[in-house]
C-alpha positions in Angstrom: 135.0 42.3 142.3 138.8 42.6 142.6 141.3 44.3 144.9 144.4 45.6 143.2 147.6 46.4 145.1 149.8 48.6 142.9 153.4 49.4 143.7 155.3 51.8 141.4 158.7 50.4 140.7 159.9 52.6 137.9 162.9 54.8 138.5 163.0 57.9 136.3 164.0 61.5 136.5 161.7 64.0 138.2 160.2 65.4 135.0 159.4 62.0 133.5 158.1 60.8 136.9 155.7 63.7 137.2 154.4 63.1 133.7 153.9 59.4 134.2 152.1 60.0 137.5 149.7 62.4 135.8 148.9 59.8 133.2 148.4 57.2 136.0 146.0 59.5 137.8 144.1 60.2 134.6 143.7 56.4 134.1 142.3 56.1 137.7 139.8 58.9 136.9 138.8 57.4 133.6 137.9 54.1 135.1 136.4 55.6 138.3 134.0 57.7 136.1 133.2 54.6 134.1 132.2 52.7 137.2 135.0 50.1 137.2 137.1 51.6 140.0 135.0 51.9 143.1 137.6 53.0 145.7 141.1 54.3 144.8 143.8 55.6 147.1 147.4 55.5 148.2 148.7 53.6 151.2 149.8 56.0 153.9 152.4 53.6 155.3 154.1 52.6 152.0 155.6 54.9 149.4 154.6 54.7 145.8 151.8 52.2 146.5 148.1 52.1 146.7 144.9 50.1 146.4 142.0 49.9 144.0 138.7 48.2 144.7 137.3 47.4 141.3 134.6 45.6 139.4 134.8 44.2 135.9 132.8 41.7 134.0 135.8 39.2 134.0 139.4 38.9 134.9 140.2 39.3 131.2 138.3 42.6 131.1 140.3 43.8 134.1 143.5 42.8 132.5 142.7 45.0 129.5 142.1 47.9 131.9 145.4 47.3 133.7 147.2 47.3 130.3 146.1 50.9 129.8 148.0 52.1 132.9 151.0 54.4 132.1 153.2 52.1 134.3 152.1 48.9 132.7 153.8 46.4 132.3 157.2 47.1 133.7 156.8 50.3 135.8 154.7 48.8 138.5 153.7 45.6 140.2 150.0 44.7 140.2 148.8 42.1 142.8 145.2 41.3 141.9 142.9 39.3 144.2 139.3 38.3 143.4 137.0 39.7 146.2 133.5 39.4 147.4 132.0 42.3 149.4 129.6 40.9 152.0 129.2 43.9 154.2 129.4 47.5 153.0 128.8 50.4 155.3 126.2 52.9 154.2 128.5 55.7 155.3 131.6 54.6 153.4 131.7 58.0 151.6 132.2 59.7 155.0 135.8 58.3 154.9 136.8 59.9 151.6 140.2 61.6 152.0 140.8 60.1 155.5 
């Protein structure tokens, strides 16, 4: 498993920014539905940044997924950390949207 911190750094006009953000969200949805992205959401205390808890068969496989993001490679910063989940709450879905 991996934790990805994403910070959008790209500066564009409002129209281009909206289009790029829509592509970014479609990328999240694609890999969430495929089972790679387990938890996705924005940080509430940082603008243009968020976190993804993900699983992939290898770091190389994850790098291929990252390369498909609309912001990759120069429109965002990706901090990837390998992660091991030891305790997972049964009620984790109760916190969706909170």
